[in-house]
mmCIF entry with sequence, helices, sheets and N, C-alpha, C, O atoms, coordinates in Angstrom:
data_MODEL
# 
_entry.id   MODEL 
# 
_entity.id                         1 
_entity.type                       polymer 
_entity.pdbx_number_of_molecules   1 
# 
_entity_poly.entity_id                      1 
_entity_poly.type                           'polypeptide(L)' 
_entity_poly.nstd_linkage                   no 
_entity_poly.nstd_monomer                   no 
_entity_poly.pdbx_seq_one_letter_code       MARFDLFLKVEVDSEVQEDPQRFAEELCRILRRTYGVRGAELSSYSEHPAD 
_entity_poly.pdbx_seq_one_letter_code_can   MARFDLFLKVEVDSEVQEDPQRFAEELCRILRRTYGVRGAELSSYSEHPAD 
_entity_poly.pdbx_strand_id                 A 
# 
loop_
_entity_poly_seq.entity_id 
_entity_poly_seq.num 
_entity_poly_seq.mon_id 
_entity_poly_seq.hetero 
1 1  MET n 
1 2  ALA n 
1 3  ARG n 
1 4  PHE n 
1 5  ASP n 
1 6  LEU n 
1 7  PHE n 
1 8  LEU n 
1 9  LYS n 
1 10 VAL n 
1 11 GLU n 
1 12 VAL n 
1 13 ASP n 
1 14 SER n 
1 15 GLU n 
1 16 VAL n 
1 17 GLN n 
1 18 GLU n 
1 19 ASP n 
1 20 PRO n 
1 21 GLN n 
1 22 ARG n 
1 23 PHE n 
1 24 ALA n 
1 25 GLU n 
1 26 GLU n 
1 27 LEU n 
1 28 CYS n 
1 29 ARG n 
1 30 ILE n 
1 31 LEU n 
1 32 ARG n 
1 33 ARG n 
1 34 THR n 
1 35 TYR n 
1 36 GLY n 
1 37 VAL n 
1 38 ARG n 
1 39 GLY n 
1 40 ALA n 
1 41 GLU n 
1 42 LEU n 
1 43 SER n 
1 44 SER n 
1 45 TYR n 
1 46 SER n 
1 47 GLU n 
1 48 HIS n 
1 49 PRO n 
1 50 ALA n 
1 51 ASP n 
# 
_struct_asym.id          A 
_struct_asym.entity_id   1 
# 
_struct_conf.conf_type_id            HELX_P 
_struct_conf.id                      HELX_P1 
_struct_conf.pdbx_PDB_helix_id       AA1 
_struct_conf.beg_label_comp_id       PRO 
_struct_conf.beg_label_asym_id       A 
_struct_conf.beg_label_seq_id        20 
_struct_conf.pdbx_beg_PDB_ins_code   ? 
_struct_conf.end_label_comp_id       TYR 
_struct_conf.end_label_asym_id       A 
_struct_conf.end_label_seq_id        35 
_struct_conf.pdbx_end_PDB_ins_code   ? 
_struct_conf.beg_auth_comp_id        PRO 
_struct_conf.beg_auth_asym_id        A 
_struct_conf.beg_auth_seq_id         20 
_struct_conf.end_auth_comp_id        TYR 
_struct_conf.end_auth_asym_id        A 
_struct_conf.end_auth_seq_id         35 
_struct_conf.pdbx_PDB_helix_class    1 
_struct_conf.details                 ? 
_struct_conf.pdbx_PDB_helix_length   16 
# 
_struct_conf_type.id          HELX_P 
_struct_conf_type.criteria    ? 
_struct_conf_type.reference   ? 
# 
loop_
_atom_site.group_PDB 
_atom_site.id 
_atom_site.type_symbol 
_atom_site.label_atom_id 
_atom_site.label_alt_id 
_atom_site.label_comp_id 
_atom_site.label_asym_id 
_atom_site.label_entity_id 
_atom_site.label_seq_id 
_atom_site.pdbx_PDB_ins_code 
_atom_site.Cartn_x 
_atom_site.Cartn_y 
_atom_site.Cartn_z 
_atom_site.occupancy 
_atom_site.B_iso_or_equiv 
_atom_site.pdbx_formal_charge 
_atom_site.auth_seq_id 
_atom_site.auth_comp_id 
_atom_site.auth_asym_id 
_atom_site.auth_atom_id 
_atom_site.pdbx_PDB_model_num 
ATOM 1   N N  . MET A 1 1  ? 166.237 177.799 170.505 1.00 0.00 ? 1  MET A N  1 
ATOM 2   C CA . MET A 1 1  ? 166.834 177.180 171.709 1.00 0.00 ? 1  MET A CA 1 
ATOM 3   C C  . MET A 1 1  ? 167.315 175.886 171.390 1.00 0.00 ? 1  MET A C  1 
ATOM 4   O O  . MET A 1 1  ? 166.607 175.123 170.734 1.00 0.00 ? 1  MET A O  1 
ATOM 5   N N  . ALA A 1 2  ? 168.499 175.538 171.803 1.00 0.00 ? 2  ALA A N  1 
ATOM 6   C CA . ALA A 1 2  ? 169.005 174.115 171.551 1.00 0.00 ? 2  ALA A CA 1 
ATOM 7   C C  . ALA A 1 2  ? 168.494 173.192 172.680 1.00 0.00 ? 2  ALA A C  1 
ATOM 8   O O  . ALA A 1 2  ? 168.248 173.573 173.824 1.00 0.00 ? 2  ALA A O  1 
ATOM 9   N N  . ARG A 1 3  ? 168.370 171.976 172.234 1.00 0.00 ? 3  ARG A N  1 
ATOM 10  C CA . ARG A 1 3  ? 167.906 170.973 173.239 1.00 0.00 ? 3  ARG A CA 1 
ATOM 11  C C  . ARG A 1 3  ? 168.902 169.785 173.147 1.00 0.00 ? 3  ARG A C  1 
ATOM 12  O O  . ARG A 1 3  ? 169.257 169.395 172.035 1.00 0.00 ? 3  ARG A O  1 
ATOM 13  N N  . PHE A 1 4  ? 169.356 169.207 174.260 1.00 0.00 ? 4  PHE A N  1 
ATOM 14  C CA . PHE A 1 4  ? 170.312 168.178 174.273 1.00 0.00 ? 4  PHE A CA 1 
ATOM 15  C C  . PHE A 1 4  ? 170.108 167.295 175.376 1.00 0.00 ? 4  PHE A C  1 
ATOM 16  O O  . PHE A 1 4  ? 169.393 167.659 176.309 1.00 0.00 ? 4  PHE A O  1 
ATOM 17  N N  . ASP A 1 5  ? 170.699 166.088 175.373 1.00 0.00 ? 5  ASP A N  1 
ATOM 18  C CA . ASP A 1 5  ? 170.569 165.052 176.363 1.00 0.00 ? 5  ASP A CA 1 
ATOM 19  C C  . ASP A 1 5  ? 171.953 165.048 177.064 1.00 0.00 ? 5  ASP A C  1 
ATOM 20  O O  . ASP A 1 5  ? 172.983 165.244 176.419 1.00 0.00 ? 5  ASP A O  1 
ATOM 21  N N  . LEU A 1 6  ? 171.953 164.812 178.451 1.00 0.00 ? 6  LEU A N  1 
ATOM 22  C CA . LEU A 1 6  ? 173.118 164.714 179.186 1.00 0.00 ? 6  LEU A CA 1 
ATOM 23  C C  . LEU A 1 6  ? 172.996 163.378 179.863 1.00 0.00 ? 6  LEU A C  1 
ATOM 24  O O  . LEU A 1 6  ? 171.938 163.007 180.370 1.00 0.00 ? 6  LEU A O  1 
ATOM 25  N N  . PHE A 1 7  ? 174.124 162.645 179.863 1.00 0.00 ? 7  PHE A N  1 
ATOM 26  C CA . PHE A 1 7  ? 174.085 161.371 180.624 1.00 0.00 ? 7  PHE A CA 1 
ATOM 27  C C  . PHE A 1 7  ? 175.185 161.474 181.659 1.00 0.00 ? 7  PHE A C  1 
ATOM 28  O O  . PHE A 1 7  ? 176.349 161.644 181.296 1.00 0.00 ? 7  PHE A O  1 
ATOM 29  N N  . LEU A 1 8  ? 174.879 161.384 182.845 1.00 0.00 ? 8  LEU A N  1 
ATOM 30  C CA . LEU A 1 8  ? 175.625 161.654 184.013 1.00 0.00 ? 8  LEU A CA 1 
ATOM 31  C C  . LEU A 1 8  ? 176.053 160.366 184.760 1.00 0.00 ? 8  LEU A C  1 
ATOM 32  O O  . LEU A 1 8  ? 175.189 159.495 184.864 1.00 0.00 ? 8  LEU A O  1 
ATOM 33  N N  . LYS A 1 9  ? 177.198 160.149 185.260 1.00 0.00 ? 9  LYS A N  1 
ATOM 34  C CA . LYS A 1 9  ? 177.507 159.147 186.221 1.00 0.00 ? 9  LYS A CA 1 
ATOM 35  C C  . LYS A 1 9  ? 177.755 159.761 187.565 1.00 0.00 ? 9  LYS A C  1 
ATOM 36  O O  . LYS A 1 9  ? 178.591 160.655 187.696 1.00 0.00 ? 9  LYS A O  1 
ATOM 37  N N  . VAL A 1 10 ? 177.041 159.298 188.574 1.00 0.00 ? 10 VAL A N  1 
ATOM 38  C CA . VAL A 1 10 ? 177.247 159.965 189.914 1.00 0.00 ? 10 VAL A CA 1 
ATOM 39  C C  . VAL A 1 10 ? 177.569 158.747 190.765 1.00 0.00 ? 10 VAL A C  1 
ATOM 40  O O  . VAL A 1 10 ? 176.928 157.698 190.695 1.00 0.00 ? 10 VAL A O  1 
ATOM 41  N N  . GLU A 1 11 ? 178.608 158.953 191.579 1.00 0.00 ? 11 GLU A N  1 
ATOM 42  C CA . GLU A 1 11 ? 179.183 157.946 192.603 1.00 0.00 ? 11 GLU A CA 1 
ATOM 43  C C  . GLU A 1 11 ? 178.772 158.578 194.001 1.00 0.00 ? 11 GLU A C  1 
ATOM 44  O O  . GLU A 1 11 ? 179.041 159.741 194.300 1.00 0.00 ? 11 GLU A O  1 
ATOM 45  N N  . VAL A 1 12 ? 178.138 157.751 194.769 1.00 0.00 ? 12 VAL A N  1 
ATOM 46  C CA . VAL A 1 12 ? 177.594 158.202 196.139 1.00 0.00 ? 12 VAL A CA 1 
ATOM 47  C C  . VAL A 1 12 ? 178.099 157.327 197.100 1.00 0.00 ? 12 VAL A C  1 
ATOM 48  O O  . VAL A 1 12 ? 178.121 156.110 196.920 1.00 0.00 ? 12 VAL A O  1 
ATOM 49  N N  . ASP A 1 13 ? 178.559 157.947 198.242 1.00 0.00 ? 13 ASP A N  1 
ATOM 50  C CA . ASP A 1 13 ? 178.673 157.118 199.565 1.00 0.00 ? 13 ASP A CA 1 
ATOM 51  C C  . ASP A 1 13 ? 177.563 157.403 200.436 1.00 0.00 ? 13 ASP A C  1 
ATOM 52  O O  . ASP A 1 13 ? 177.302 158.557 200.777 1.00 0.00 ? 13 ASP A O  1 
ATOM 53  N N  . SER A 1 14 ? 176.900 156.406 200.811 1.00 0.00 ? 14 SER A N  1 
ATOM 54  C CA . SER A 1 14 ? 175.622 156.504 201.648 1.00 0.00 ? 14 SER A CA 1 
ATOM 55  C C  . SER A 1 14 ? 175.560 155.443 202.696 1.00 0.00 ? 14 SER A C  1 
ATOM 56  O O  . SER A 1 14 ? 176.354 154.505 202.773 1.00 0.00 ? 14 SER A O  1 
ATOM 57  N N  . GLU A 1 15 ? 174.565 155.663 203.487 1.00 0.00 ? 15 GLU A N  1 
ATOM 58  C CA . GLU A 1 15 ? 174.418 154.623 204.652 1.00 0.00 ? 15 GLU A CA 1 
ATOM 59  C C  . GLU A 1 15 ? 173.956 153.422 203.888 1.00 0.00 ? 15 GLU A C  1 
ATOM 60  O O  . GLU A 1 15 ? 173.409 153.462 202.786 1.00 0.00 ? 15 GLU A O  1 
ATOM 61  N N  . VAL A 1 16 ? 174.260 152.240 204.659 1.00 0.00 ? 16 VAL A N  1 
ATOM 62  C CA . VAL A 1 16 ? 174.153 150.982 204.090 1.00 0.00 ? 16 VAL A CA 1 
ATOM 63  C C  . VAL A 1 16 ? 172.611 150.659 203.812 1.00 0.00 ? 16 VAL A C  1 
ATOM 64  O O  . VAL A 1 16 ? 172.292 149.948 202.859 1.00 0.00 ? 16 VAL A O  1 
ATOM 65  N N  . GLN A 1 17 ? 171.714 151.186 204.640 1.00 0.00 ? 17 GLN A N  1 
ATOM 66  C CA . GLN A 1 17 ? 170.289 151.041 204.529 1.00 0.00 ? 17 GLN A CA 1 
ATOM 67  C C  . GLN A 1 17 ? 169.668 151.821 203.416 1.00 0.00 ? 17 GLN A C  1 
ATOM 68  O O  . GLN A 1 17 ? 168.556 151.473 203.019 1.00 0.00 ? 17 GLN A O  1 
ATOM 69  N N  . GLU A 1 18 ? 170.276 152.842 202.873 1.00 0.00 ? 18 GLU A N  1 
ATOM 70  C CA . GLU A 1 18 ? 169.665 153.732 201.944 1.00 0.00 ? 18 GLU A CA 1 
ATOM 71  C C  . GLU A 1 18 ? 169.419 153.062 200.633 1.00 0.00 ? 18 GLU A C  1 
ATOM 72  O O  . GLU A 1 18 ? 170.299 152.410 200.071 1.00 0.00 ? 18 GLU A O  1 
ATOM 73  N N  . ASP A 1 19 ? 168.153 153.235 200.123 1.00 0.00 ? 19 ASP A N  1 
ATOM 74  C CA . ASP A 1 19 ? 167.688 152.608 198.896 1.00 0.00 ? 19 ASP A CA 1 
ATOM 75  C C  . ASP A 1 19 ? 168.235 153.377 197.717 1.00 0.00 ? 19 ASP A C  1 
ATOM 76  O O  . ASP A 1 19 ? 167.880 154.551 197.620 1.00 0.00 ? 19 ASP A O  1 
ATOM 77  N N  . PRO A 1 20 ? 169.084 152.858 196.770 1.00 0.00 ? 20 PRO A N  1 
ATOM 78  C CA . PRO A 1 20 ? 169.556 153.600 195.676 1.00 0.00 ? 20 PRO A CA 1 
ATOM 79  C C  . PRO A 1 20 ? 168.432 154.148 194.683 1.00 0.00 ? 20 PRO A C  1 
ATOM 80  O O  . PRO A 1 20 ? 168.623 155.199 194.070 1.00 0.00 ? 20 PRO A O  1 
ATOM 81  N N  . GLN A 1 21 ? 167.363 153.479 194.552 1.00 0.00 ? 21 GLN A N  1 
ATOM 82  C CA . GLN A 1 21 ? 166.300 153.960 193.655 1.00 0.00 ? 21 GLN A CA 1 
ATOM 83  C C  . GLN A 1 21 ? 165.631 155.222 194.333 1.00 0.00 ? 21 GLN A C  1 
ATOM 84  O O  . GLN A 1 21 ? 165.352 156.210 193.654 1.00 0.00 ? 21 GLN A O  1 
ATOM 85  N N  . ARG A 1 22 ? 165.389 155.166 195.645 1.00 0.00 ? 22 ARG A N  1 
ATOM 86  C CA . ARG A 1 22 ? 164.791 156.269 196.304 1.00 0.00 ? 22 ARG A CA 1 
ATOM 87  C C  . ARG A 1 22 ? 165.756 157.542 196.223 1.00 0.00 ? 22 ARG A C  1 
ATOM 88  O O  . ARG A 1 22 ? 165.343 158.683 196.015 1.00 0.00 ? 22 ARG A O  1 
ATOM 89  N N  . PHE A 1 23 ? 166.983 157.225 196.399 1.00 0.00 ? 23 PHE A N  1 
ATOM 90  C CA . PHE A 1 23 ? 168.055 158.344 196.406 1.00 0.00 ? 23 PHE A CA 1 
ATOM 91  C C  . PHE A 1 23 ? 168.018 159.006 195.082 1.00 0.00 ? 23 PHE A C  1 
ATOM 92  O O  . PHE A 1 23 ? 168.005 160.231 194.963 1.00 0.00 ? 23 PHE A O  1 
ATOM 93  N N  . ALA A 1 24 ? 167.998 158.072 193.966 1.00 0.00 ? 24 ALA A N  1 
ATOM 94  C CA . ALA A 1 24 ? 167.937 158.529 192.540 1.00 0.00 ? 24 ALA A CA 1 
ATOM 95  C C  . ALA A 1 24 ? 166.633 159.382 192.284 1.00 0.00 ? 24 ALA A C  1 
ATOM 96  O O  . ALA A 1 24 ? 166.685 160.442 191.659 1.00 0.00 ? 24 ALA A O  1 
ATOM 97  N N  . GLU A 1 25 ? 165.485 158.878 192.788 1.00 0.00 ? 25 GLU A N  1 
ATOM 98  C CA . GLU A 1 25 ? 164.222 159.689 192.548 1.00 0.00 ? 25 GLU A CA 1 
ATOM 99  C C  . GLU A 1 25 ? 164.334 161.089 193.174 1.00 0.00 ? 25 GLU A C  1 
ATOM 100 O O  . GLU A 1 25 ? 163.937 162.079 192.560 1.00 0.00 ? 25 GLU A O  1 
ATOM 101 N N  . GLU A 1 26 ? 164.856 161.161 194.350 1.00 0.00 ? 26 GLU A N  1 
ATOM 102 C CA . GLU A 1 26 ? 165.078 162.520 195.014 1.00 0.00 ? 26 GLU A CA 1 
ATOM 103 C C  . GLU A 1 26 ? 165.993 163.323 194.151 1.00 0.00 ? 26 GLU A C  1 
ATOM 104 O O  . GLU A 1 26 ? 165.660 164.468 193.849 1.00 0.00 ? 26 GLU A O  1 
ATOM 105 N N  . LEU A 1 27 ? 167.131 162.811 193.727 1.00 0.00 ? 27 LEU A N  1 
ATOM 106 C CA . LEU A 1 27 ? 168.034 163.604 192.883 1.00 0.00 ? 27 LEU A CA 1 
ATOM 107 C C  . LEU A 1 27 ? 167.413 164.103 191.620 1.00 0.00 ? 27 LEU A C  1 
ATOM 108 O O  . LEU A 1 27 ? 167.608 165.254 191.227 1.00 0.00 ? 27 LEU A O  1 
ATOM 109 N N  . CYS A 1 28 ? 166.581 163.143 190.908 1.00 0.00 ? 28 CYS A N  1 
ATOM 110 C CA . CYS A 1 28 ? 165.880 163.506 189.737 1.00 0.00 ? 28 CYS A CA 1 
ATOM 111 C C  . CYS A 1 28 ? 164.946 164.724 190.063 1.00 0.00 ? 28 CYS A C  1 
ATOM 112 O O  . CYS A 1 28 ? 164.949 165.725 189.346 1.00 0.00 ? 28 CYS A O  1 
ATOM 113 N N  . ARG A 1 29 ? 164.161 164.607 191.156 1.00 0.00 ? 29 ARG A N  1 
ATOM 114 C CA . ARG A 1 29 ? 163.248 165.688 191.544 1.00 0.00 ? 29 ARG A CA 1 
ATOM 115 C C  . ARG A 1 29 ? 163.910 166.910 191.716 1.00 0.00 ? 29 ARG A C  1 
ATOM 116 O O  . ARG A 1 29 ? 163.438 167.932 191.218 1.00 0.00 ? 29 ARG A O  1 
ATOM 117 N N  . ILE A 1 30 ? 165.091 166.925 192.452 1.00 0.00 ? 30 ILE A N  1 
ATOM 118 C CA . ILE A 1 30 ? 165.846 168.210 192.625 1.00 0.00 ? 30 ILE A CA 1 
ATOM 119 C C  . ILE A 1 30 ? 166.309 168.791 191.289 1.00 0.00 ? 30 ILE A C  1 
ATOM 120 O O  . ILE A 1 30 ? 166.201 169.994 191.054 1.00 0.00 ? 30 ILE A O  1 
ATOM 121 N N  . LEU A 1 31 ? 166.809 167.950 190.449 1.00 0.00 ? 31 LEU A N  1 
ATOM 122 C CA . LEU A 1 31 ? 167.225 168.452 189.023 1.00 0.00 ? 31 LEU A CA 1 
ATOM 123 C C  . LEU A 1 31 ? 166.048 169.066 188.318 1.00 0.00 ? 31 LEU A C  1 
ATOM 124 O O  . LEU A 1 31 ? 166.217 170.162 187.784 1.00 0.00 ? 31 LEU A O  1 
ATOM 125 N N  . ARG A 1 32 ? 164.891 168.487 188.258 1.00 0.00 ? 32 ARG A N  1 
ATOM 126 C CA . ARG A 1 32 ? 163.747 168.977 187.628 1.00 0.00 ? 32 ARG A CA 1 
ATOM 127 C C  . ARG A 1 32 ? 163.428 170.350 188.243 1.00 0.00 ? 32 ARG A C  1 
ATOM 128 O O  . ARG A 1 32 ? 163.334 171.340 187.519 1.00 0.00 ? 32 ARG A O  1 
ATOM 129 N N  . ARG A 1 33 ? 163.273 170.411 189.487 1.00 0.00 ? 33 ARG A N  1 
ATOM 130 C CA . ARG A 1 33 ? 162.883 171.600 190.191 1.00 0.00 ? 33 ARG A CA 1 
ATOM 131 C C  . ARG A 1 33 ? 163.842 172.787 190.051 1.00 0.00 ? 33 ARG A C  1 
ATOM 132 O O  . ARG A 1 33 ? 163.437 173.881 189.657 1.00 0.00 ? 33 ARG A O  1 
ATOM 133 N N  . THR A 1 34 ? 165.163 172.545 190.389 1.00 0.00 ? 34 THR A N  1 
ATOM 134 C CA . THR A 1 34 ? 166.193 173.393 190.485 1.00 0.00 ? 34 THR A CA 1 
ATOM 135 C C  . THR A 1 34 ? 166.626 174.018 189.143 1.00 0.00 ? 34 THR A C  1 
ATOM 136 O O  . THR A 1 34 ? 166.830 175.222 188.987 1.00 0.00 ? 34 THR A O  1 
ATOM 137 N N  . TYR A 1 35 ? 166.755 172.985 188.105 1.00 0.00 ? 35 TYR A N  1 
ATOM 138 C CA . TYR A 1 35 ? 167.276 173.480 186.882 1.00 0.00 ? 35 TYR A CA 1 
ATOM 139 C C  . TYR A 1 35 ? 166.288 173.446 185.738 1.00 0.00 ? 35 TYR A C  1 
ATOM 140 O O  . TYR A 1 35 ? 166.649 173.716 184.592 1.00 0.00 ? 35 TYR A O  1 
ATOM 141 N N  . GLY A 1 36 ? 164.944 173.089 186.061 1.00 0.00 ? 36 GLY A N  1 
ATOM 142 C CA . GLY A 1 36 ? 163.955 173.148 185.173 1.00 0.00 ? 36 GLY A CA 1 
ATOM 143 C C  . GLY A 1 36 ? 164.187 172.159 183.981 1.00 0.00 ? 36 GLY A C  1 
ATOM 144 O O  . GLY A 1 36 ? 163.767 172.450 182.861 1.00 0.00 ? 36 GLY A O  1 
ATOM 145 N N  . VAL A 1 37 ? 164.782 171.121 184.196 1.00 0.00 ? 37 VAL A N  1 
ATOM 146 C CA . VAL A 1 37 ? 165.012 170.076 183.181 1.00 0.00 ? 37 VAL A CA 1 
ATOM 147 C C  . VAL A 1 37 ? 163.723 169.556 182.779 1.00 0.00 ? 37 VAL A C  1 
ATOM 148 O O  . VAL A 1 37 ? 162.762 169.618 183.546 1.00 0.00 ? 37 VAL A O  1 
ATOM 149 N N  . ARG A 1 38 ? 163.639 169.029 181.578 1.00 0.00 ? 38 ARG A N  1 
ATOM 150 C CA . ARG A 1 38 ? 162.319 168.445 180.984 1.00 0.00 ? 38 ARG A CA 1 
ATOM 151 C C  . ARG A 1 38 ? 162.096 167.101 181.642 1.00 0.00 ? 38 ARG A C  1 
ATOM 152 O O  . ARG A 1 38 ? 160.964 166.726 181.949 1.00 0.00 ? 38 ARG A O  1 
ATOM 153 N N  . GLY A 1 39 ? 163.175 166.383 181.855 1.00 0.00 ? 39 GLY A N  1 
ATOM 154 C CA . GLY A 1 39 ? 162.960 164.938 182.393 1.00 0.00 ? 39 GLY A CA 1 
ATOM 155 C C  . GLY A 1 39 ? 164.196 164.514 183.022 1.00 0.00 ? 39 GLY A C  1 
ATOM 156 O O  . GLY A 1 39 ? 165.266 164.961 182.610 1.00 0.00 ? 39 GLY A O  1 
ATOM 157 N N  . ALA A 1 40 ? 164.143 163.703 183.971 1.00 0.00 ? 40 ALA A N  1 
ATOM 158 C CA . ALA A 1 40 ? 165.319 163.054 184.657 1.00 0.00 ? 40 ALA A CA 1 
ATOM 159 C C  . ALA A 1 40 ? 164.851 161.697 185.141 1.00 0.00 ? 40 ALA A C  1 
ATOM 160 O O  . ALA A 1 40 ? 163.787 161.571 185.747 1.00 0.00 ? 40 ALA A O  1 
ATOM 161 N N  . GLU A 1 41 ? 165.675 160.661 184.861 1.00 0.00 ? 41 GLU A N  1 
ATOM 162 C CA . GLU A 1 41 ? 165.231 159.303 185.211 1.00 0.00 ? 41 GLU A CA 1 
ATOM 163 C C  . GLU A 1 41 ? 166.566 158.506 185.602 1.00 0.00 ? 41 GLU A C  1 
ATOM 164 O O  . GLU A 1 41 ? 167.688 158.802 185.193 1.00 0.00 ? 41 GLU A O  1 
ATOM 165 N N  . LEU A 1 42 ? 166.273 157.503 186.416 1.00 0.00 ? 42 LEU A N  1 
ATOM 166 C CA . LEU A 1 42 ? 167.398 156.433 186.670 1.00 0.00 ? 42 LEU A CA 1 
ATOM 167 C C  . LEU A 1 42 ? 167.302 155.356 185.588 1.00 0.00 ? 42 LEU A C  1 
ATOM 168 O O  . LEU A 1 42 ? 166.270 154.696 185.466 1.00 0.00 ? 42 LEU A O  1 
ATOM 169 N N  . SER A 1 43 ? 168.306 155.181 184.845 1.00 0.00 ? 43 SER A N  1 
ATOM 170 C CA . SER A 1 43 ? 168.261 154.158 183.862 1.00 0.00 ? 43 SER A CA 1 
ATOM 171 C C  . SER A 1 43 ? 168.833 152.813 184.353 1.00 0.00 ? 43 SER A C  1 
ATOM 172 O O  . SER A 1 43 ? 168.396 151.759 183.891 1.00 0.00 ? 43 SER A O  1 
ATOM 173 N N  . SER A 1 44 ? 169.860 152.840 185.334 1.00 0.00 ? 44 SER A N  1 
ATOM 174 C CA . SER A 1 44 ? 170.352 151.738 185.907 1.00 0.00 ? 44 SER A CA 1 
ATOM 175 C C  . SER A 1 44 ? 171.246 152.143 187.161 1.00 0.00 ? 44 SER A C  1 
ATOM 176 O O  . SER A 1 44 ? 171.622 153.301 187.343 1.00 0.00 ? 44 SER A O  1 
ATOM 177 N N  . TYR A 1 45 ? 171.537 151.134 187.968 1.00 0.00 ? 45 TYR A N  1 
ATOM 178 C CA . TYR A 1 45 ? 172.458 151.507 189.071 1.00 0.00 ? 45 TYR A CA 1 
ATOM 179 C C  . TYR A 1 45 ? 173.210 150.136 189.391 1.00 0.00 ? 45 TYR A C  1 
ATOM 180 O O  . TYR A 1 45 ? 172.677 149.065 189.104 1.00 0.00 ? 45 TYR A O  1 
ATOM 181 N N  . SER A 1 46 ? 174.423 150.202 189.976 1.00 0.00 ? 46 SER A N  1 
ATOM 182 C CA . SER A 1 46 ? 175.149 149.016 190.386 1.00 0.00 ? 46 SER A CA 1 
ATOM 183 C C  . SER A 1 46 ? 175.582 149.396 191.798 1.00 0.00 ? 46 SER A C  1 
ATOM 184 O O  . SER A 1 46 ? 175.907 150.546 192.094 1.00 0.00 ? 46 SER A O  1 
ATOM 185 N N  . GLU A 1 47 ? 175.572 148.409 192.626 1.00 0.00 ? 47 GLU A N  1 
ATOM 186 C CA . GLU A 1 47 ? 176.032 148.500 194.088 1.00 0.00 ? 47 GLU A CA 1 
ATOM 187 C C  . GLU A 1 47 ? 177.393 147.858 194.125 1.00 0.00 ? 47 GLU A C  1 
ATOM 188 O O  . GLU A 1 47 ? 177.668 146.884 193.425 1.00 0.00 ? 47 GLU A O  1 
ATOM 189 N N  . HIS A 1 48 ? 178.270 148.448 194.987 1.00 0.00 ? 48 HIS A N  1 
ATOM 190 C CA . HIS A 1 48 ? 179.628 147.989 195.209 1.00 0.00 ? 48 HIS A CA 1 
ATOM 191 C C  . HIS A 1 48 ? 179.691 147.647 196.722 1.00 0.00 ? 48 HIS A C  1 
ATOM 192 O O  . HIS A 1 48 ? 179.025 148.278 197.542 1.00 0.00 ? 48 HIS A O  1 
ATOM 193 N N  . PRO A 1 49 ? 180.513 146.631 197.060 1.00 0.00 ? 49 PRO A N  1 
ATOM 194 C CA . PRO A 1 49 ? 180.582 146.336 198.588 1.00 0.00 ? 49 PRO A CA 1 
ATOM 195 C C  . PRO A 1 49 ? 181.341 147.387 199.194 1.00 0.00 ? 49 PRO A C  1 
ATOM 196 O O  . PRO A 1 49 ? 182.217 148.027 198.613 1.00 0.00 ? 49 PRO A O  1 
ATOM 197 N N  . ALA A 1 50 ? 180.933 147.565 200.529 1.00 0.00 ? 50 ALA A N  1 
ATOM 198 C CA . ALA A 1 50 ? 181.685 148.558 201.314 1.00 0.00 ? 50 ALA A CA 1 
ATOM 199 C C  . ALA A 1 50 ? 183.177 148.115 201.437 1.00 0.00 ? 50 ALA A C  1 
ATOM 200 O O  . ALA A 1 50 ? 183.546 146.941 201.410 1.00 0.00 ? 50 ALA A O  1 
ATOM 201 N N  . ASP A 1 51 ? 183.998 149.218 201.579 1.00 0.00 ? 51 ASP A N  1 
ATOM 202 C CA . ASP A 1 51 ? 185.380 148.894 201.776 1.00 0.00 ? 51 ASP A CA 1 
ATOM 203 C C  . ASP A 1 51 ? 185.805 148.427 203.066 1.00 0.00 ? 51 ASP A C  1 
ATOM 204 O O  . ASP A 1 51 ? 186.986 148.141 203.261 1.00 0.00 ? 51 ASP A O  1 
# 
């Protein structure tokens, strides 16, 4: 069985009050549960001003 790393960039529109780290934690949890990935983590994030 092959093992590989994937690095994804995800752009999200969310409510102003939403915490990016909390959102990322939930996304990682879903990836681990749904796809059986060995590990998922947030390495960094950047915020952009609303348009």
